[in-house]
C-alpha positions, 0 to 999 in steps of 0.5 A, a space after each residue: 067298175 072294180 069288179 071288172 078289173 078284178 075279173 077275167 070278164 071284159 067290159 064288153 062281156 059284162 055289158 052283154 051279161 047285164 043286157 041279157 039279165 035285163 032282158 030276162 027280167 022284162 021277159 019274166 013279167 011278159 014285157 009289160 009294166 015295169 021300167 027298162 031303166 030299173 031292169 037294167 040297174 037291177 041286172 047290173 047289180 046282180 051281175 056285179 055281185 056274181 062277178 065279185 063272188 067269182 073274183 073272191 072265190 078265185 082269190 081264195 083259191 089262189 091263197 089256198 094254193 099258195 098255202 098248200 104249196 108252202 106247207 109242202 115245201 116246209 115238209 120237204 125241208 123237214 124230211 131232208 133233216 130226217 134223211 141226214 140223220 138216217 144217213 148218219 146212222 147208216 154210216 155208223 151201223 153194222 154192214 147188214 143193217 147199213 145195207 138195209 138202211 141204205 136201201 130204204 133211203 134209196 126208196 125214200 129218195 125216189 119218193 122225195 124226187 116224185 114229191 118235188 116233181 109234184 111241187 114243180 107241177 103245182 107251181 105251173 098249174 093254173 088256178 082252175 086246174 091245180 085242184 086236180 093235182 092236189 089230190 094226187 100230191 096229197 096221196 104221195 105226200 102221205 105215202 112219203 110221210 108214212 114210209 119215212 116215219 116207219 124207217 126212222 122209228 125202225 132205226 132209233 
């Protein structure tokens, strides 16, 4: 019964699912012939297989979510290093260039704050709803990445 332990389905729910599946098996053959015990055993195997697949998919989703979150956090660290380099260049730059660099850094800082907010939201989303957040996060991430790369290449 490991399937029930690894699933959000209670033993009572599993029992009802098996009973319903066994009933439909008997109904399919017109309630004639066959064996009630075999219907039950076949239904039990089918339900356990479905629950195991659902559990595997759920675990895979959790793993994917954690990998995505880790990738985002590593990207933020990389961006922080680039920010520090840009800020050092801004301090050494001439006044008019420094103002432009600082303005661009401020825009990037806002985007970075937004990205951090998305990471925090991701941590608190359930497994079922994090995929909705992922799309928006990836879009913001790409914007941040592109803007930072443009700024870095501009002031090399």
